[in-house]
C-alpha positions in Angstrom: 40.1 11.6 -1.6 37.0 10.2 -3.6 38.1 8.8 -6.9 37.0 10.5 -10.1 34.6 7.5 -11.2 33.7 9.3 -14.6 37.4 9.5 -15.6 37.7 5.9 -14.8 34.6 4.9 -16.5 35.8 6.8 -19.7 38.9 4.9 -19.8 36.8 1.8 -19.9 34.7 3.4 -22.8 31.7 2.9 -20.5 31.3 -0.5 -22.1 28.7 -2.5 -20.3 25.8 -4.8 -21.4 22.5 -3.5 -20.3 22.0 -6.6 -18.0 25.1 -5.7 -16.0 23.7 -2.4 -15.0 23.0 -2.7 -11.4 20.2 -0.2 -11.1 18.5 -1.7 -14.2 18.6 -5.0 -12.6 17.4 -3.6 -9.3 14.2 -2.0 -10.7 13.2 -4.9 -13.0 14.2 -7.8 -10.6 13.7 -6.6 -7.2 10.5 -6.8 -5.1 8.6 -3.6 -3.8 10.3 -1.8 -1.0 13.8 -3.3 -1.5 16.7 -0.8 -1.3 20.0 -0.4 -3.0 23.0 2.0 -1.9 24.1 4.5 -4.4 27.8 4.6 -4.1 30.8 6.0 -6.2 31.4 2.7 -7.6 27.9 2.5 -9.1 27.0 6.0 -9.8 27.8 5.5 -13.6 25.2 2.8 -13.7 22.6 5.2 -12.2 23.7 8.0 -14.6 23.5 5.5 -17.5 20.0 4.4 -16.5 18.7 8.0 -16.1 20.0 8.6 -19.7 17.5 6.0 -21.2 18.0 3.8 -24.1 18.6 0.6 -21.9 16.7 -2.4 -23.0 15.0 -5.3 -21.0 13.6 -8.5 -22.4 10.4 -9.3 -20.8 6.8 -10.7 -21.3 4.5 -8.1 -22.8 0.9 -8.8 -21.5 -0.5 -6.7 -24.4 1.5 -8.4 -27.0 1.0 -11.8 -25.3 4.7 -12.8 -25.8 8.1 -11.7 -24.8 9.4 -8.3 -26.4 12.1 -5.7 -25.9 11.3 -2.8 -23.9 13.3 0.5 -24.4 13.8 3.2 -21.5 13.1 6.6 -22.0 15.6 9.3 -20.6 14.7 11.1 -17.4 14.0 14.7 -18.2 14.2 17.8 -15.9 12.6 21.1 -17.0 14.0 24.4 -15.8 12.3 27.7 -16.0 15.0 30.5 -17.1 13.3 33.8 -17.4 10.7 33.4 -20.2 12.1 30.2 -21.5 11.7 26.7 -20.5 14.9 24.7 -20.8 15.4 20.9 -20.4 18.1 19.0 -19.1 18.6 15.3 -18.6 19.0 13.8 -15.1 22.0 11.9 -16.4 23.8 15.2 -17.4 23.0 16.5 -13.8 24.3 13.4 -12.1 27.5 13.8 -14.2 28.0 17.4 -13.7 27.6 17.1 -10.1 30.1 14.3 -9.9 32.6 16.5 -11.8 32.0 19.3 -9.6 32.9 17.1 -6.5 35.9 15.8 -8.3 37.2 19.3 -9.2 36.7 20.7 -5.7 38.7 17.7 -4.4 41.5 18.2 -7.1 41.9 21.8 -6.2 41.9 21.0 -2.4 43.1 17.5 -1.7 42.6 18.1 2.0 38.8 18.2 1.4 37.2 15.2 2.8 33.5 16.0 2.6 30.6 13.6 2.3 30.1 12.2 -1.1 26.6 12.6 -2.6 25.2 11.5 -5.9 22.8 14.5 -6.1 22.6 18.1 -4.9 19.9 20.7 -4.0 19.5 21.9 -7.6 17.8 18.7 -8.7 17.1 16.8 -5.5 13.3 17.5 -5.8 13.0 15.9 -9.4 15.1 12.8 -8.1 13.3 12.3 -4.8 10.7 10.3 -6.9 11.6 8.8 -10.1 9.6 7.0 -12.7 11.6 4.8 -15.0 9.3 4.4 -18.1 9.9 1.9 -20.7 7.9 1.2 -24.2 7.5 -1.9 -26.1 9.6 -2.1 -29.2 6.7 -3.6 -31.2 4.3 -1.1 -30.1 4.9 2.1 -28.2 1.8 2.2 -26.5 2.6 -0.8 -24.5 4.2 0.6 -21.5 6.2 -0.7 -18.4 6.9 1.4 -15.6 8.9 1.4 -12.3 8.9 3.7 -9.5 11.6 4.6 -7.1 12.2 7.0 -4.2 15.4 8.3 -3.0 16.6 9.4 0.4 20.3 10.3 0.9 22.3 7.8 -1.0 19.6 5.1 -0.8 17.2 4.1 -3.4 13.9 2.2 -2.8 11.7 0.4 -5.2 7.9 1.7 -4.4 6.0 0.8 -7.4 5.7 -1.2 -10.7 3.1 -1.6 -13.4 2.3 -4.0 -14.9 3.1 -5.9 -11.6 5.5 -8.7 -11.5 2.4 -11.1 -11.5 0.9 -9.3 -14.4 4.1 -9.9 -16.4 4.4 -13.7 -15.3 0.9 -15.0 -15.2 -0.4 -14.6 -18.9 3.0 -16.4 -19.9 2.2 -19.5 -17.7 -0.8 -20.3 -19.8 1.4 -21.2 -22.5 2.8 -24.2 -20.5 -0.3 -25.6 -19.1 -0.2 -28.8 -21.2 3.2 -29.7 -19.8 2.6 -28.7 -16.2 2.2 -31.8 -13.9 -1.0 -30.6 -12.6 -3.3 -27.5 -12.1 -1.5 -27.3 -8.6 1.8 -26.2 -10.7 0.2 -23.0 -12.2 -1.4 -22.1 -8.7 1.6 -22.5 -6.6 3.9 -20.8 -9.3 1.5 -17.7 -9.2 1.7 -18.0 -5.4 5.4 -18.0 -5.3 5.5 -15.0 -7.7 2.8 -13.2 -5.6 4.6 -13.6 -2.4 7.8 -12.4 -3.9 6.2 -9.4 -5.3 5.2 -8.5 -1.9 8.5 -8.9 -0.3 8.2 -12.4 1.1 11.2 -14.6 0.3 11.2 -17.9 2.2 7.6 -18.5 1.6 8.2 -18.1 -2.2 10.8 -20.8 -2.1 8.4 -23.2 -0.3 6.0 -23.2 -3.5 9.0 -23.3 -5.9 10.2 -26.5 -4.1 6.8 -28.0 -4.2 6.7 -27.4 -8.0 10.3 -28.8 -8.6 9.4 -31.9 -6.5 6.4 -32.6 -8.7 8.4 -32.4 -11.9 10.8 -35.0 -10.5 8.0 -37.2 -9.5 6.3 -37.0 -12.8 9.5 -38.1 -14.4 9.9 -41.0 -12.0 6.4 -42.1 -12.8 7.0 -41.9 -16.5 10.2 -43.8 -16.2 8.6 -46.4 -14.1 5.7 -46.9 -16.4 8.1 -47.3 -19.2 9.8 -50.2 -17.3 13.1 -48.4 -17.1 13.3 -48.6 -13.2 11.6 -50.1 -10.2 9.9 -47.6 -7.8 12.2 -48.5 -4.8 15.3 -48.2 -7.1 14.5 -44.4 -7.5 12.7 -43.5 -4.1 15.8 -44.7 -2.3 18.1 -42.3 -4.1 19.0 -38.5 -3.3 17.3 -36.0 -5.4 20.5 -35.2 -7.3 21.2 -38.9 -7.9 17.5 -39.3 -9.0 17.9 -36.5 -11.5 21.0 -38.2 -13.0 19.2 -41.6 -13.3 16.2 -39.8 -14.9 18.1 -37.7 -17.6 16.0 -39.1 -20.3 12.9 -38.2 -18.7 13.8 -34.7 -17.5 14.1 -31.2 -19.3 17.8 -30.5 -20.0 17.9 -27.5 -17.7 17.3 -29.7 -14.7 19.8 -32.3 -15.8 22.6 -29.6 -16.4 21.8 -27.7 -13.3 20.7 -30.3 -10.5 22.1 -27.9 -7.9 18.9 -25.8 -8.3 16.9 -28.1 -6.0 19.5 -27.7 -3.3 19.6 -23.8 -3.6 15.7 -24.0 -3.1 16.1 -26.3 -0.2 18.7 -24.3 1.3 16.8 -21.2 1.0 13.7 -22.8 3.1 16.0 -24.3 5.8 19.2 -21.8 6.2 18.8 -18.5 4.3 17.2 -15.3 5.5 14.4 -13.4 3.7 16.7 -11.1 2.0 18.7 -13.9 0.5 15.8 -15.6 -0.7 14.4 -12.4 -2.3 17.8 -11.8 -3.9 17.9 -15.4 -5.5 14.2 -15.8 -6.4 14.2 -14.1 -9.8 17.0 -16.5 -11.0 15.1 -19.5 -9.7 11.8 -18.4 -11.2 13.5 -17.9 -14.7 15.1 -21.4 -14.1 11.5 -23.0 -13.6 10.2 -21.0 -16.6 13.0 -22.3 -18.9 12.3 -26.0 -17.6 8.5 -25.4 -18.8 9.5 -23.9 -22.2 11.9 -26.9 -22.9 9.1 -29.2 -22.0 6.7 -27.3 -24.1 9.1 -27.5 -27.0 9.6 -31.3 -26.5 5.6 -31.7 -26.4 5.3 -29.8 -29.5 8.0 -31.8 -31.3 6.5 -34.9 -30.4 3.1 -33.9 -31.5 4.4 -32.7 -34.8 6.1 -36.0 -35.3 3.1 -38.0 -34.5 1.1 -35.9 -37.0 3.5 -36.4 -39.7 3.8 -40.2 -39.0 0.0 -40.7 -39.4 0.1 -38.6 -42.7 3.0 -40.4 -44.1 1.3 -43.8 -43.2 -1.9 -42.5 -44.9 -0.1 -41.6 -48.1 1.9 -45.1 -48.0 -1.6 -46.9 -47.7 -2.9 -44.9 -50.8 -0.2 -45.5 -53.0 
């Protein structure tokens, strides 16, 4: 017998953070043409997504900074005689699940095929557009398009693109990137991922990561902290530990990131790399944010030092 997922969800009070919704994560983080199976275990997440009001925190190209985007509910319009009625897709999903549960409750011998949709609203859910608006300015939009066939959902569109959402933010970190190649190759990595290429995107992430380590080595050697041979003979994880004073906290706290990227290139398949790419991209962006914060703080300290010295010389 198929379990009554909505009764079980009710017992849990439907308490779930937005970032735990598997379908929200799917439409926001997965590349084009990736798929996800719709099952009795995740159908509540899909109903919740269709109901709207979920939020994502992403870069808004129009605002030029990160914003909260809020999801609108999916609405179905039904002509009833001379009247136009509206129902949410969330209600349709819930009602159909309840019908299936009742049928099985009446006759426990029923062992039909479970479905998440039925003929009455199958047309409206074959192609679905999940529309988000910026909480700062509702005219700033973010749209994700999916198609469904049977119990499978496929991501088929997004606007602004992954690149559009990521590239403007990179401009903020140009002063702390080790070279112009960092920005170019991070864009290539994001572009490859957006087009469904996983292993290739990892290649560029590793090159960026290695240049960050190399820059830290160069700074430490120039400061006389280490000899070049002393660092070059170490494994990457050991080098990170030695260079803790020259690297962003994110790298020092999570040295495993380099190992994950390297393993992706040599051992993981395309699907694995595409699954892990969003986390690693976020990690690289966090590294750049931390370095930019340090740069600004150092710049401010130097400015204040000069102004204090100027005041001291005048009095």
